[in-house]
N, C-alpha and C positions, 0 to 999 in steps of 0.2 A: 174566251181570251179577249184581252184587251187589244185595241188597235194600236199598232205602232206608228206613230205620226212621221218618225223620220223617213220611214219606208214609203210614204205617200208621195205622189208626184205633186207639184205645185197645184195643179188643177184639182186633184182629190183632196188636198189639204184644205183648199178653198171650199169645196163642197162639203167637207166635213164640218168646218167651221160654221158656214151658213145654215146648214141643217141644224145646228144648235141655236139658230137664231140671232148669231152674231154677224157683224159687218165683215166684209170681205177683208178688209186691211188687218184683221187679227191674224189671219193665216200668215201673212208677211213677218208679224211680230214673232209669231210662234217659230217660224222657219229660221229667223235670225238665232233664237235661243237654241234651237236643235243644231244648227251649225256650230255653236260654240260648245255643244256637248252637256247641255243642261241635263242633270240625272233626273230631275222631276219638275213638277209644275210649280212648286212653292217658290222657286227662283225667279219666276216669270213675273217680276214685280210690275211690269207694265200693263199686265192683264188684270181685269177686275177679279178680285177674290171669288166672287161667285163662279166665275169661268173657270178659275183654276181649280176649285172644289169639284166642278162638273167633270173637268178633263181628267182629274185624278181617278175619278169613279170608272171611267169607261176607256181611258187610254194610257199609254206609256210613251215616254219620249224616245229613247234609243231601243234597238232590238237586243241589248244586253243590260242587265242590271247588276250593279255591285253587290256581291254577297259578302265580301270581305276584303279589306284593305290592310296590307302589312307594310310597315316602314322599317327599313335597315337602321342599324344603330347609328351609322354615320350620316344619316340624313340624304344620302345619294341616291337611293334605290327604293322604289315603290312597287309591290306586286299587288295585282288586283286579281281576285277570283270573280269571274264574271258568269252570270246564268243566262242562258239563252231562253226563247220562248218555249221550247220543247223541254226545258228543265235539264239539258245537258250544260255542263259547265267547262270553261276554258280559263287559261290565266294569260295575262299580259304584264309586261315589266316596263316601267319607266325608269330610265337612268340618266341622272344629271351628271354631265361629264365636263371637262374643261374645253372640249370643242363643240359642245351644244347638248340638247336634250333629246336622247335617242329612245325609241320605244320598240321592244321586241313583241312582236305580235304573233298569235296562233293563226294558222290556216285551216286547221281541222279541229274537230272535237275527237281527241284520241289520236292514235297513229297506228299504222299498220305494219311499220318497218321492222319491228322487232329487235331493235338494237339491244344487246345484252347489258349495256352500261347505263341505260337511260331509263328514267321514270316516266316519260310521256307515253311509251308504248305499253305499259303493263296491263291496261284495261282494253287494249286494242282499239281499233278505229270504230267510231260511232258515225260520223258523216262529215262532209265537207262543209266549210263555212261559206256563206254567201258574201257578196262585195259588201253590203250594208254591215254585216256581222264583223267583218275583218276591219273595215273603216271606222266603225264605232269604237274600237279599242283605242284608236288614235285620239277620237274625241274625248274619251274617258281620261287619257293621259293630259291632253290639252287642258281640260277643266281642272284637273288637279294642279297643273303648273300654275293657273291663274288664281285659283281659289282654295287649294289646299294648304295645309299647315305648314308645309316645307315649300318655300318659294324660292330660295337662293341656290343657284348652281353650284357646282363644285369650285369653280373659279371665283366665286363671290359675286357674280353678276346677277343682281335681283331684277333687272330691267327686261331680260330676255325670258319670256315665259311662254315661248312657241316651241312645238316639237320641230326639230331641225333634221333629224335622221331617223330612218326606218330600218329595221332588220326583220325579215321575215324568217324567223329562226325559233319560234316558240312551239306549242305543241302542234304536231302533224308534219307532213311531208308536203312542201308548198307545190311541187311539180306533180303531184297527184290531184292537185286542184288548181291547175295552171290558169285556166280561163278566169276564174274569179280572182285569183292573186293579181293576174295582170289588170282586171278591171279595178281593183283596190288601189294599185299603184298609179294607174292612169288618173283616178280620182284624187288622189293624194298630191300629184303633180299639179293637177288642174285647180283644185279647190282650195289647197293649203300652200301652194307654190314651193312645194319641197322638190329640190333639185334631183333628177335622176341619179347624179353621182353621189347622192347622200342615201341612196336606197341599196339594201343588199338582200338577196335571196340565197338562202343556204339549202342545200340538197344533199341527200345521201347518195345521189348519182343516178337519178332517174334520166337515163340518156335521151329519149324522145322529147321529155320536158325541156332539157337544155337546148335542144334544136328549135323547140317552140319559141324559147326567149330569143334566140337568134334570128329566128324569122319576124318576131315582134319588133326587134330593132332598136330598143331603147338602151343607152348606154348606162345600165345599172351595174352594181358590183355582184359577182357571183362567187359563192363560197361553196366548196366541196368538203363534205364531211368525209375524210379519207380514213384516218385512225390506224392505217396499217399500210406498210409498203409492199406487201405481198398478197397474192389471192388467197393463199392458203391461210395466212393469219386473218385476213380481213373477213373470210367467210365464218371464222369462228365467233365473231362478234357482230357481224353485219349481214343478215341473210340476204339483203338486196344484192350483195356481191355475187350470189349464185346466178343471178340473171344478168347483171351488168358488171363485168370484169374491169378491174382498174384501168387497163390500157384503153378500153372503149370510153369509159367515163372521161378520163384525162384527154383523150382525142376530141371529144365533144367540148370539153372546157377549153382546150387550146383554141378550137375554132371560135368560141365565144369570145375569148380574150383578144384574138387577132382582129376580129370583126369590129370591136368597139375600142380596141386599144386601152383595155383595162387590165390591171393586174389581178391575177386569179389569187383568191384566198383559199389556202388549204387549212382546214380545221383538223387538229390532231389531238385527241385526248389521250393523256398519258396514264396508263392503267398499271396497276400492281395487283398482286394476288397474296393471299396468306398462306404460308406454308404450315405444315403440321405443328410446328413450334410457335406459331402466330407471328413470324417474321414476315415482312413483305418482301417479296421477290418479284422483279420486274416482268411484265407480260409483254407489252408491245413496245417499250421504251429502253430496250438494251442498246449498247453502243453499236451492236451489229445492225440493229434496226435502223439506227440512225444513218449508218453508212449506206444502207439499201435505200433509204428514203431520198438521201442525197443523190444518188445515181437516178433514181426514178424522176427527180425533179430538176435534174441538171439541164441548164439552158433555157428553162422555162421561166415566163414572166409570172412568177408567183411568190407569194409570201406565205410562210407557215405561222398559224397561230398555235402554239403549244399551250395546251389546257390541262393542267392537272386534274385528275378526276375528282368531282364533287359527289360527296357522299349520298348514296341512295340506299335506303335500308334494305329494300328487297334485292339488291344487287350483291353478288360475291365478289366484288373488287376491292382494291385498297389505293389509297393515293400514294404514289412513289415519294421518296424523300426530296428535299430541295436539292441535294447534291445530285441525284440522279436526274431530276429535271434540267438542271443546268449543265450536266455532262452531256445529256442528249442535245440541248441547244448549241453547246460549244462545238460538237462535231458537225452540225449542219452549217454553222457559220465558217468552220475551218473549210468546208467544202464549197462555200460560196453561195449557200442558200439563205435568203433573206428570211429572217425568223425573229420572233418575239414570244415572250411568255405572257399570256393573256392575264390581265388583272380581272380576277373574277368580283363580281359585284353582287351583293345580296345574298351571299351564302347563309346568312344567319336567319334569312326569311325564306330559303328554299327557292330562290329565283336565279340561281347560276345556272350555266350551262349544263343540261342534262337532268335538271331537278324539276323542271315544270311538269304538272301532272293534268290528267284529263279532269278530275274533280276530287272533292274531299268528302263525298257522300259514300256512305255504306249501302251497298246494294242489297 
């Protein structure tokens, strides 16, 4: 197995370089390239060609390698299929938006949550990602912003080629890997100067993990994947609800928002089902459920992201009509609940909410 230079300490990198007969200063040059997210040694033009060839034979730059890169038709979204050193694969997504460049990162290879509408959990959980593996996803996106084919953001600003926002919302449940997720966010804040308030962690509702975030004490954003206003309904689509009920999850989330004076984000995927005639009937987004959700969130400092379901071939759901989506939103607004319909990005490349997968390999 090749040595991953990014994961070496400065002292270890210096020793590695000097053992090759190179001067110590080469380590600093290599480190600069690694911190920029260089995917290979060919880009390190200030190194001698002979050293680049030697390094390519015995080492790799990052602990992730790009297997495939998909670009959305509108040029605003790029999805990366990345391979880890143990051959597991993950996905991350770069989104160029009017407010900055946002990266959705994975925190696990696979997912154990078993949500019935999601692709990420189809092959189960393989393992947690390390801090380096999560952070490298940001570096891959940063390199794409600076050196990729599409460099202009959605608002036409070609000068801002830095990652500005992080959402830990890719494959996996972040609060089953809390220690490494926190370590990743600490590094992103320290080394990339990304503000805490531009970081979001999304959870299915791992209550002890929410309290770990409270204890950690950083004013990041918290998103709860709720998707139902009652325990009976939520348990049919989210097995985690059998362990942590809605009231328990929201109590922990309320404490988080009060501690950090942050608005809680509620993620709510709108699901339909096909009846025997092939018609779509509403599953979790009837007017009655909208009223129940309104009562559940009344008086809370929360904003509801409504997400029409994005197709997953293996899942037996359907997207509700636009009229049904807006009717659900209208009821929430009427009841004083701050809500918006999320604009999904990259649906044509399978990078929208619920579409990210563990890998594309056939076992």
